Each structure stands twice: as structure tokens, then as C-alpha cells.
N, C-alpha and C positions, 0 to 999 in steps of 0.2 A: 280518623285516618292517622296512621303512624308516620313519624318523620322518617325521611329516607336515611339510609345508613351512609355516613360520611366515610369515604375511603381512608384507610390508614396504611401508609407506606412504611414498611420496615426494611431498611437496606439489608442486603444479603450478609454483610459483615456483622451487623448488629444481631441479625437473626441467628447466625452461627454462634456468636458469643452467648446469647441468651439461652440457646439450646444446651450449650456446654455448661452454663451456669446452673441450669435445672437438673443436670444429670450427674455432675461430679462434685466431690467435696462435701464437707459438712457446712451447710449454710443455714441461716435463720429461715424459718418457715415462711415468715411474712415476705421476705425478699424473693423466695422461690415462687410463691403465689403471684407476686407482682410480675415476675418474669413470665410465668405461664399465661397470665392475663394479656400481656403484650403480644405474646406469640399467638394467642387465640384471636386477638384483634386483627393480626396480620393475615389471618385466613379469610377475612371478609365478613365474619359474623358481627353482629352488633354488640354494643356495650353490655346490654342486659344479658345476652346469651354468653358472652365471654365471662362475665361475673358469675353467672350461674355455673359455668363449667369448672371454675376454680374455687368457688366458695367466697366470692366477694360481691359487694353490692354494686349496682349500676353507678352510683355516685362515686364510689371508690375507684372503679375502672375509669370513669370520666376524668377524675383528678389525676390518676396515674398516666393517662394519655396526655393530659395537659403538661404534666411534669416531664414526660419523655420528649414532647415536642419543644419544650422550653430549654431543656438542658441535657438531653441524651439519656441513655439507659442507666448510667451510673447515678445520675441525679434522680431518676424515677424510682430506682430500687432502694435508695437510702431513706432512712427515717427523717421526717421533718421534726424540728425541735418542738418539744411539748411545752404547753403553756404552764404557768405556775412557778413556784419556787423550786430550785433544784433539791434533790434528796439530801437530807442531812447526813453527815458522816457518822459512822457507828463508833461506839466506844473502842472497839478493837483496832480500828484504823489509826486512832490516836496513839496507841501503844507501840505500833510498829515503827 
């Protein structure tokens, strides 16, 4: 038996911002997909279906939802810091 879908409430103001975010401007594809996933969750479908609709895994949608509930849509759409050492500067950047 599948687990019941936990309701996801997206305030009207956030929904309007996310819809505008997905339709206007030149944005990173990852951020647009995250916004689309949040909008799909707000329609009442589950995490699996929302992920399938926008091309993300269920785990990614689950983490996205957690990040939204923790810090809002700005926090959910931003990239988390990557592990490992930072990229080394190139030889060209030293000359500038």
C-alpha cells in the first residue's frame, strides 16, 4: 500500500512569483525545473508524479520541498554548496 500524499501548501504570492520565474527572463534550467516541481506539488500530485512531470527524481523533489519549507522559494531554487575543493583559477585569470 502506498503512503498517502502529504498536502503541500503554496501561498498565492509564492505561486505567482514561481509562475513568473518560469515564464520570463533567461534563467538557469535547474532553477526553472525546481520552480516547476514546486508548482506541480501545489496542484496536489505526489512527489513521484511531480518529478516525472519536470524530469527530476522523487528524492530531488523531496529535498526541494524540504528546502522550500525550511527557507522559502529563494532558498529552494538556489544551488547548495558542492563538496570538495573549489575550482582552481586558470592561467588567464592571473594575467588580468
